[in-house]
C-alpha positions in Angstrom: 6.4 20.6 19.6 3.3 19.0 20.9 -0.2 19.9 20.3 -3.3 18.5 22.5 -6.8 18.8 21.1 -10.2 17.3 21.1 -12.1 16.8 18.3 -16.0 17.8 17.6 -18.7 14.6 18.2 -21.7 14.5 15.9 -24.5 12.1 15.8 -24.5 8.9 14.8 -24.5 8.3 10.9 -24.0 5.4 8.8 -22.3 4.9 4.9 -24.9 5.1 2.2 -22.3 4.3 -0.2 -19.1 3.2 -1.1 -16.4 4.8 -3.1 -15.5 3.7 -6.1 -13.8 5.0 -9.6 -16.8 5.9 -12.2 -14.3 7.3 -14.6 -10.2 7.1 -15.5 -8.8 8.2 -18.6 -5.2 9.1 -20.4 -5.4 11.4 -22.8 -2.7 13.7 -24.7 -2.6 17.2 -26.0 -0.6 16.5 -28.8 -3.8 14.9 -31.0 -6.3 17.9 -31.1 -6.6 18.5 -34.6 -10.2 19.6 -35.4 -12.4 16.6 -36.8 -9.8 14.2 -35.1 -10.0 14.9 -31.2 -10.8 11.5 -30.7 -7.1 10.4 -31.2 -6.6 12.3 -27.8 -8.2 9.2 -26.0 -5.2 6.8 -25.0 -7.4 5.0 -22.6 -10.5 5.2 -21.1 -12.8 3.4 -18.5 -15.4 2.8 -18.8 -15.3 1.8 -22.3 -18.5 1.3 -22.9 -19.5 4.8 -22.4 -19.9 6.8 -26.2 -17.5 8.8 -27.7 -19.1 12.0 -27.1 -19.4 11.3 -23.4 -15.9 10.5 -23.3 -14.9 13.8 -25.0 -16.8 15.5 -22.8 -15.3 14.5 -19.9 -12.0 15.2 -21.1 -12.8 18.4 -22.4 -14.0 19.3 -19.0 -10.6 18.2 -17.2 -8.7 20.2 -20.0 -10.9 23.4 -19.2 -10.2 23.3 -15.6 -6.8 23.1 -16.0 -6.7 25.7 -18.6 -8.7 28.1 -16.3 -6.4 27.4 -13.4 -3.1 27.8 -15.2 -3.1 31.6 -13.6 -3.6 30.2 -10.0 -0.2 30.5 -7.8 -0.3 27.0 -7.4 -1.5 24.2 -9.8 -5.3 22.5 -9.6 -4.7 18.9 -8.6 -8.6 17.9 -8.1 -12.0 19.0 -7.9 -14.7 18.4 -5.4 -18.3 18.0 -6.4 -21.2 17.5 -4.4 -20.9 13.7 -5.5 -17.4 13.3 -7.1 -13.7 13.9 -6.5 -11.5 14.2 -9.6 -7.9 14.4 -9.4 -5.5 15.2 -12.4 -1.7 13.9 -12.8 0.6 15.0 -15.2 2.5 11.5 -16.8 4.7 14.1 -19.5 3.9 17.0 -20.2 1.2 16.6 -22.9 -0.1 13.1 -21.1 -2.7 13.4 -18.3 -4.1 11.0 -16.2 -7.6 12.0 -14.9 -9.4 9.5 -12.2 -12.8 10.6 -11.0 -14.2 8.7 -7.6 -17.6 8.6 -6.1 -17.6 10.3 -2.5 -20.2 8.7 -0.5 -22.7 10.5 1.5 -23.2 9.9 5.1 -27.2 10.1 6.7 -27.6 11.8 10.3 -30.0 9.1 12.4 -31.3 12.3 14.0 -33.2 14.0 11.0 -32.2 11.5 7.9 -30.4 14.2 5.9 -27.5 14.0 3.6 -24.2 15.2 5.1 -21.5 16.0 2.9 -18.0 14.5 4.3 -14.6 14.2 3.0 -14.7 10.5 3.6 -11.8 9.9 0.9 -8.5 12.1 1.3 -6.8 13.7 -1.4 -3.5 12.5 -0.3 -4.7 8.7 -0.4 -6.5 9.8 -3.9 -3.2 10.6 -5.3 -1.1 8.5 -3.6 -3.1 5.6 -5.1 -2.9 6.8 -8.4 0.8 7.5 -8.0 1.4 3.9 -7.5 -0.8 2.6 -10.3 1.4 5.2 -12.7 4.5 3.7 -11.3 3.7 0.3 -11.2 2.8 0.7 -15.4 6.3 2.4 -15.7 7.6 -0.2 -13.9 6.5 -3.4 -16.5 6.0 -1.1 -19.5 8.7 1.4 -19.3 8.7 5.2 -19.0 5.8 6.7 -21.2 7.9 9.4 -23.1 10.3 6.9 -23.9 7.1 4.5 -25.3 6.1 7.1 -27.6 9.9 8.0 -28.9 10.8 4.1 -29.5 7.2 3.2 -30.9 3.9 5.4 -31.4 1.1 6.2 -29.9 -0.7 3.0 -31.2 1.6 0.7 -29.2 1.0 3.1 -26.0 -2.5 2.7 -26.2 -2.1 -0.9 -26.6 -0.3 -1.2 -23.2 -2.3 1.3 -21.1 -5.4 -1.0 -21.8 -3.5 -4.2 -20.9 -2.3 -2.7 -17.5 -5.1 -0.7 -16.5 -8.2 -3.4 -17.6 -6.4 -5.7 -14.8 -5.0 -3.2 -12.5 -8.5 -1.4 -11.7 -9.8 -4.5 -10.1 -7.0 -3.5 -7.4 -7.9 0.0 -6.8 -10.4 -1.0 -3.9 -11.1 2.9 -2.6 -13.1 1.5 0.7 -9.9 -0.7 1.8 -7.9 2.6 1.2 -6.3 4.5 4.0 -2.8 6.1 5.5 -0.6 3.1 4.4 -1.4 4.0 0.9 0.1 7.0 1.6 3.5 5.5 2.4 3.4 2.8 0.1 6.1 0.8 2.0 7.6 -2.1 2.8 7.0 -4.6 5.5 9.9 -6.4 7.2 10.7 -8.9 8.9 13.7 -10.1 11.4 14.5 -13.2 11.6 17.4 -15.0 13.4 21.2 -14.2 12.5 22.0 -17.7 11.6 18.5 -18.0 9.0 19.5 -14.8 7.4 22.8 -16.0 6.7 21.2 -19.1 5.1 18.7 -16.9 2.9 21.5 -14.7 2.0 23.9 -17.9 1.1 20.8 -19.4 -1.2 20.5 -16.1 -2.8 24.4 -15.9 -3.9 24.4 -19.7 -4.7 21.5 -18.8 -7.4 23.4 -15.9 -8.3 26.3 -18.2 -9.0 24.8 -20.9 -10.7 22.2 -18.9 -12.6 24.3 -15.9 -14.2 21.7 -14.8 -16.0 19.9 -13.8 -12.6 20.2 -9.7 -12.4 18.5 -9.3 -9.1 16.6 -11.3 -6.3 14.7 -10.8 -3.1 13.5 -13.1 -1.0 9.9 -12.6 0.8 8.6 -14.6 4.0 4.7 -14.5 5.2 4.6 -11.5 2.4 7.6 -9.4 4.1 10.7 -8.7 3.2 13.6 -10.1 4.5 16.8 -9.8 1.9 17.2 -8.1 -1.4 19.7 -6.6 -3.8 17.5 -4.3 -5.4 17.6 -0.6 -4.2 14.6 -0.3 -1.8 12.8 2.6 -3.5 12.6 0.2 -6.1 11.7 -2.9 -4.2 8.6 -1.5 -2.7 6.6 -1.0 -6.4 7.9 -5.0 -6.7 6.2 -5.3 -3.2 2.9 -3.4 -4.2 2.7 -5.8 -7.4 3.1 -9.1 -5.1 1.0 -8.0 -2.4 -1.6 -7.3 -5.1 -1.9 -9.7 -7.2 0.5 -12.8 -6.2 1.0 -13.6 -2.6 -1.9 -16.0 -1.7 -3.3 -17.2 1.7 -0.5 -18.7 3.8 -0.4 -22.5 3.5 -1.2 -24.5 6.1 2.2 -26.0 7.3 0.3 -28.9 9.5 -0.1 -30.3 6.6 3.2 -29.9 4.7 3.9 -33.6 5.3 0.6 -34.7 3.9 1.6 -33.3 0.2 2.6 -35.6 -2.5 5.1 -34.3 -5.0 7.1 -36.1 -7.7 10.0 -33.6 -7.3 10.1 -34.2 -3.3 9.7 -30.9 -2.5 7.2 -27.8 -2.1 8.4 -25.1 -4.4 6.1 -24.2 -7.5 6.2 -21.2 -9.8 3.8 -18.2 -9.1 5.1 -16.6 -12.1 6.3 -18.9 -14.7 6.0 -22.3 -16.2 2.9 -24.6 -14.3 4.3 -28.0 -16.2 7.6 -28.6 -16.2 7.1 -31.9 -18.5 7.5 -30.1 -22.1 11.0 -29.6 -22.4 10.3 -27.9 -26.0 8.4 -24.9 -24.8 10.0 -21.8 -24.4 8.8 -19.2 -21.6 7.7 -15.6 -21.6 7.6 -14.1 -18.4 6.2 -10.6 -17.7 8.9 -7.8 -18.7 10.2 -5.4 -16.1 12.4 -2.6 -16.1 15.3 -2.3 -13.7 16.4 0.5 -11.9 17.9 3.1 -15.0 16.3 1.4 -17.6 13.3 3.3 -19.4 12.2 0.3 -21.2 12.0 -3.4 -19.9 15.1 -5.3 -20.1 14.4 -8.1 -17.9 11.7 -11.1 -17.1 10.1 -11.5 -13.6 10.2 -15.0 -12.0 8.4 -15.5 -8.7 9.2 -18.9 -7.1 7.2 -20.3 -4.2 7.7 -22.8 -1.4 5.2 -23.0 1.6 5.7 -18.8 3.1 8.5 -18.4 1.6 8.6 -16.6 -1.7 11.7 -15.8 -4.4 11.5 -13.4 -6.7 14.1 -12.8 -9.8 14.9 -10.3 -12.5 16.4 -12.4 -15.4 18.4 -10.5 -18.1 16.8 -10.1 -21.3 13.8 -10.2 -22.8 13.9 -13.1 -24.7 12.0 -16.3 -24.0 13.5 -18.2 -21.4 14.1 -21.9 -22.3 12.2 -24.8 -20.3 15.5 -26.1 -19.2 16.2 -23.1 -16.8 12.7 -23.6 -14.8 13.4 -27.3 -14.7 17.3 -27.0 -13.4 16.1 -24.1 -11.1 13.4 -26.2 -9.7 15.4 -29.3 -9.0 18.2 -27.1 -7.3 16.2 -24.4 -5.5 13.2 -26.5 -4.6 14.5 -28.8 -1.7 16.5 -26.2 -0.9 13.7 -23.2 -0.2 11.5 -26.1 1.4 14.0 -27.0 4.0 14.6 -23.3 4.4 11.0 -22.3 4.4 10.3 -25.1 7.1 13.1 -23.6 9.2 11.9 -20.4 9.3 8.4 -21.1 10.1 9.7 -23.6 12.9 11.8 -20.6 13.9 9.3 -17.7 13.9 7.1 -18.7 16.5 6.3 -15.2 17.2 5.9 -12.3 14.4 5.4 -8.7 15.0 2.3 -9.1 14.0 1.2 -10.6 16.8 2.5 -7.9 19.3 5.5 -10.0 20.7 8.3 -8.2 18.7 7.0 -4.8 19.3 5.4 -5.4 23.0 3.0 -2.0 22.8 0.1 -2.3 24.8 -3.4 -0.4 24.7 -2.9 1.6 27.7 -5.5 3.3 29.8 -5.6 7.0 30.7 -7.6 10.2 30.0 -7.0 13.9 29.4 -8.6 17.1 30.6 -11.3 19.2 29.2 -8.5 22.0 27.4 -8.2 21.5 24.1 -7.9 23.3 20.7 -8.5 22.6 17.0 -6.1 21.8 14.5 -6.6 23.5 11.1 -6.8 20.0 9.2 -9.2 18.7 11.7 -11.6 21.0 12.6 -14.0 20.1 9.8 -13.3 16.2 10.4 -17.0 14.6 11.5 -16.7 12.2 14.1 -19.3 9.2 14.4 -19.8 8.8 17.7 -21.5 5.7 17.5 -19.0 4.7 15.0 -15.9 5.4 17.5 -17.6 3.6 20.3 -18.2 0.0 18.3 -14.3 0.5 17.4 -13.1 0.8 20.6 -15.3 -2.2 21.3 -14.4 -4.0 18.5 -10.6 -3.6 19.3 -11.1 -4.4 22.9 -12.5 -7.2 21.9 -9.5 -8.5 19.9 -7.4 -7.2 22.4 -9.2 -9.6 25.3 -6.8 -12.0 26.9 -9.0 -14.7 24.8 -6.9 -13.1 21.8 -3.3 -12.3 21.6 -3.4 -11.6 18.2 -3.1 -7.9 17.1 -2.9 -7.1 20.4 -0.7 -4.0 19.8 -2.1 -0.7 18.0 0.4 1.4 15.7 1.7 2.3 12.7 5.2 3.2 12.1 6.7 4.8 9.0 10.7 5.3 8.1 10.7 7.4 4.8 14.6 6.7 4.6 14.3 2.9 4.5 10.7 2.7 2.8 9.7 0.6 6.3 6.4 0.6 7.6 5.0 -1.5 10.4 1.5 -1.9 11.3 -0.8 -3.9 14.1 -4.0 -2.4 12.5 -3.9 -4.6 9.3 -3.9 -8.0 8.1 -3.4 -9.3 4.4 -5.3 -11.7 2.7 -5.3 -13.0 -0.6 -6.5 -9.8 -2.6 -4.6 -7.6 -0.6 -4.8 -5.4 2.8 -7.3 -5.2 4.9 -7.9 -2.9 8.1 -8.7 -5.0 11.1 -12.6 -4.8 12.7 -13.4 -1.6 13.7 -9.8 0.4 12.9 -11.5 2.0 9.5 -12.5 5.2 11.4 -9.1 5.6 13.6 -7.3 5.5 10.1 -9.2 8.0 8.7 -8.5 10.4 11.3 -4.6 9.5 11.1 -4.5 10.8 7.3 -6.2 14.0 9.0 -3.2 14.2 11.6 -0.4 13.2 8.7 -2.1 16.9 6.6 -1.4 18.4 10.2 2.2 17.3 10.1 2.6 18.6 6.2 1.4 22.1 7.5 4.6 22.3 8.9 7.1 20.5 7.0 10.1 22.0 8.4 9.6 21.1 11.9 12.4 18.6 12.7 10.2 17.0 16.0 6.4 16.9 16.5 4.0 15.2 18.1 0.0 15.8 18.5 -2.3 13.7 20.9 -6.3 13.6 20.0 -9.0 12.5 21.6 -11.5 10.8 19.5 -13.8 9.4 22.0 -14.0 9.5 25.6 -12.2 5.9 25.2 -9.8 6.6 22.3 -6.8 8.5 22.4 -4.2 8.4 18.8 -0.9 9.7 19.7 1.4 10.9 16.4 5.0 11.9 16.6 7.3 12.9 13.7 10.9 13.1 14.1 14.4 12.2 12.7 12.5 11.5 9.2 10.1 8.8 11.1 6.4 8.9 11.7 4.3 6.7 14.6 0.9 6.8 14.8 -0.1 4.8 17.9 -3.6 4.0 19.9 -4.5 4.1 23.1 -7.8 3.1 25.0 -8.8 5.4 28.3 -10.6 5.4 31.5 -11.6 8.4 33.6 -7.8 8.9 35.2 -5.5 11.6 34.6 -3.3 13.1 31.3 -0.3 12.3 33.4 -1.0 8.6 33.1 -1.0 8.9 29.2 2.2 11.0 29.2 3.9 8.2 31.4 2.3 5.8 29.0 3.8 7.0 25.7 7.0 7.5 27.3 6.8 3.6 27.9 6.3 2.5 24.8 9.0 5.2 23.3 11.6 3.5 26.0 10.7 0.0 25.1 8.8 0.1 21.7 10.6 2.6 20.0 14.0 3.0 21.8 16.7 4.8 19.7 14.2 4.9 16.7 13.5 8.8 17.8 16.6 11.0 18.3 15.3 13.1 21.2 14.1 9.8 23.4 
């Protein structure tokens, strides 16, 4: 199925405010005795609110849930003029609720506030789900915590986790990539892959307390002994908290270290001199475990990062870290240098996946899709976005020259050339935000026909911009094309060229 449409353009607008978390709270229905209502609160942000305000907000959520019980489908969100409130069940009796401010828009024509679904429910739900899954990754299943310990221990764990995790919930930077929660892979030479595999095997043989391992380079996964649906939660944690700016390899030879290598612990001891210390690293649940049964260690040399799951929850002797650093440090440093020298181009540079912004246009025949009909398009914003993309894609800069997002649900693999990663997480490239918002609407359009095996939608955002989306064989791809006044036939040729070159073999109908 192929759908072609053109979105309605409206007057120039600008955002008044950014979306932010106003409240996030977790409560249980089991603690609702008269006079002890406060005991139902397991976690509440912001904690500075009075007890009455906390109970009122929880009471509102309970009332909404009770009122909507008779609906054909459960109520998962409520939209007001200035906020969105989403509900999620951790257990049959424990609920988590997030309240987010909704930015307003001001029209430059009449200076009136305009309501807009600036933040999609699918994005909020995905971010909240990832937060819950990350909590259970490090602390265990909520039901098991209550069963094994008690509610006071659960409250302490929730406070410890969310007081730190909330810093990463920056909804102004959230987009379609958060809906996938995927892993970015990186391809390397077969000989280098053999070296990576050999190093991990050597570590597993020399340190038999190692349960699982994963190898990352430039913030992307090369190899892991864990199931990919599990690795993506660790990958999200590393990208949110641990992965830092890439070190400058040109200064590697000038760095001096007593150990003659560039390895260091990201999670683990910072000083290896005191052998009497016992180190306790973050606890983590392995697949199938309902409570933490391993410890997480990450070790870095240049742009390479090793992630290890160590059996047991007892403190790890310092001798382990010293011996690991002595054996792995030099090998990982040499391997990282080799990978960097062989990685003359990465897919983020547009060389491995040679997708180019093609130039074409469409005729005036169009119709509106259900999820796109109410989408507000900022004409000035789209024009500025195209100018930004064209500037970055100019011959003066080959970086990020290809514009697409690819998602494979079977491997949890995501590829994007519309984002870059910093020390504080992923960020869309300049000019991509409006385009990424439109992609979420297109994905919602796909969700209206879940049984459709193959589907393609082409959307004209502006006279200079097309988005072409395809879902086929369990895979999704979202591509951006620049446009000039030519013909729709040229666009079809450009799309076919991309499928035949960049994504050949990934869609069975090609």
